[in-house]
C-alpha positions in Angstrom: -10.1 -6.3 25.8 -13.2 -7.1 27.2 -14.0 -10.1 28.5 -17.4 -10.7 26.5 -16.4 -9.7 23.2 -14.0 -11.8 20.8 -11.7 -10.5 18.5 -12.6 -11.0 14.9 -9.4 -12.4 13.1 -8.8 -12.8 8.9 -6.5 -14.9 7.4 -5.7 -15.5 4.1 -2.6 -17.2 1.9 -1.6 -15.1 -1.5 1.8 -16.4 -3.0 2.5 -18.6 -0.1 2.6 -22.2 0.5 0.4 -22.4 3.4 3.6 -23.3 5.6 2.4 -20.2 8.0 -1.1 -21.3 8.1 0.2 -24.7 9.3 2.6 -22.7 12.1 -0.5 -20.9 13.5 -2.2 -24.6 13.5 1.0 -26.0 15.5 0.0 -23.5 18.0 -2.0 -27.0 18.9 -3.9 -26.9 22.3 -3.4 -23.1 23.1 -5.4 -22.9 20.1 -8.4 -24.0 22.8 -7.3 -20.8 24.5 -7.3 -18.6 21.7 -10.4 -19.5 20.7 -12.0 -18.5 23.9 -11.0 -14.8 22.8 -11.3 -15.2 19.1 -13.8 -16.2 16.1 -12.5 -16.6 12.7 -13.7 -14.5 9.7 -12.4 -15.1 6.2 -9.9 -17.8 6.2 -9.0 -21.1 4.5 -9.7 -22.7 8.2 -13.7 -21.0 7.7 -13.9 -20.9 4.1 -15.6 -17.5 4.3 -14.7 -15.5 1.1 -15.0 -11.7 2.0 -13.5 -10.2 5.1 -16.4 -8.7 7.5 -15.6 -5.0 8.0 -14.4 -4.0 11.2 -12.5 -7.3 11.5 -9.9 -7.0 14.0 -6.8 -8.5 13.0 -5.9 -9.9 9.7 -3.0 -12.1 9.0 -1.4 -12.2 5.4 0.6 -15.5 4.2 2.3 -14.6 1.4 3.2 -12.3 -1.5 1.9 -10.7 -4.4 2.4 -12.5 -7.6 -0.8 -11.7 -9.6 -3.9 -8.9 -9.4 -5.9 -11.3 -7.0 -3.2 -11.4 -4.9 -3.4 -7.5 -4.2 -6.9 -7.3 -4.4 -7.5 -9.5 -1.7 -4.5 -7.6 0.1 -6.5 -4.5 -0.3 -9.7 -6.0 1.0 -7.9 -7.1 4.1 -6.3 -3.7 4.4 -9.7 -1.7 4.0 -11.6 -4.2 6.4 -8.8 -5.0 9.3 -8.5 -2.8 12.0 -4.5 -4.5 12.1 -2.9 -6.4 9.5 0.2 -8.3 10.2 2.7 -9.9 7.6 3.0 -13.3 8.4 6.4 -15.1 7.2 8.9 -14.3 4.7 6.8 -14.1 1.7 4.4 -11.4 2.9 7.8 -10.0 4.4 9.9 -9.8 1.7 9.0 -12.2 -1.4 9.9 -14.8 -0.1 10.8 -18.3 -2.2 8.2 -16.8 -4.9 10.4 -13.5 -5.4 13.2 -16.0 -7.1 11.4 -15.1 -10.2 12.3 -11.6 -9.8 15.7 -11.5 -11.7 13.9 -12.6 -14.6 11.6 -10.9 -17.0 8.0 -12.1 -16.8 7.8 -13.0 -20.4 10.9 -15.1 -20.4 9.3 -17.3 -17.6 6.3 -17.8 -19.8 8.4 -18.5 -22.8 10.1 -21.4 -20.7 7.1 -22.9 -19.4 4.6 -22.9 -22.0 6.9 -22.9 -25.1 10.4 -24.6 -24.2 9.1 -27.2 -22.0 8.0 -30.5 -22.8 4.8 -32.2 -22.3 2.5 -29.0 -22.3 -0.7 -28.9 -24.5 -0.1 -27.0 -27.7 2.3 -24.7 -26.2 -0.3 -22.1 -25.6 0.4 -19.1 -22.7 -3.0 -19.3 -21.1 -4.5 -16.2 -22.0 -8.3 -16.9 -19.9 -10.3 -13.8 -18.0 -11.0 -16.3 -15.0 -7.0 -16.4 -14.6 -5.8 -13.5 -12.5 -3.2 -11.5 -14.5 0.5 -12.1 -13.4 2.4 -8.8 -11.9 5.9 -8.6 -13.5 7.4 -9.0 -10.3 6.9 -10.6 -7.0 6.4 -8.2 -4.1 6.2 -8.0 -0.5 3.2 -6.8 0.7 4.4 -3.8 2.7 4.8 -2.8 -0.7 1.2 -2.2 -1.9 -0.5 -1.5 2.1 0.2 -0.4 5.5 1.3 -3.4 7.6 1.0 -2.8 11.2 3.3 -6.0 12.4 5.5 -8.4 11.0 6.4 -11.9 12.0 9.4 -13.2 10.3 10.5 -16.4 9.4 10.1 -19.5 6.7 7.5 -20.1 8.2 7.7 -18.3 11.6 7.4 -20.2 14.7 4.4 -21.2 16.3 5.3 -19.8 19.3 6.1 -16.6 17.5 2.6 -16.4 16.5 1.2 -17.3 19.8 3.0 -14.7 21.1 1.6 -11.8 18.4 -1.8 -12.4 19.5 -1.4 -13.1 23.0 0.1 -9.7 23.2 -2.5 -8.2 20.8 -5.3 -9.9 22.8 -4.0 -8.3 26.4 -3.6 -4.8 24.8 0.6 -4.9 24.8 2.9 -3.8 21.7 3.8 -7.2 20.0 7.5 -8.1 20.7 8.9 -10.8 19.6 12.7 -11.2 21.6 15.6 -12.9 20.2 14.6 -16.3 20.5 11.4 -16.2 18.4 12.7 -13.4 15.9 14.4 -15.6 12.6 14.7 -14.6 9.4 15.3 -18.3 8.1 
């Protein structure tokens, strides 16, 4: 990597809980070192809403549960040179995929027609709401993913290792101590 050029990094959370972003922030004081080598593009950390073409690294937290998630993921793949699945939800659907054993119609009926206390028991049908997918999908089922960082959430050390390997021009490698699927 050129000493003068900072890598552009974009992040997003799809069908996830932001736990992976919290692990990213748990890099703590190493963030200052990282910021000497990267600049953020689209991210909840910057509130930038689109991914700039030519972004170097995209970190995707969360799986795919609706049409908007798919749109955002495709935008990242189109504009990021390297795409990283961050955490269990992105890698294998994680906790949101627990709904996959039930038909979506059954879930909607239970939530909006059976549960007490909901206004008029109508399933929301507004064009502003993203259409739900029948199943929750890991992101590699829709676009090519270059690297996977498993965990729920992955540790700050694992995220740090992958990013610093990429910054140094090395193939990222998580050893036994950093690789986990819990």
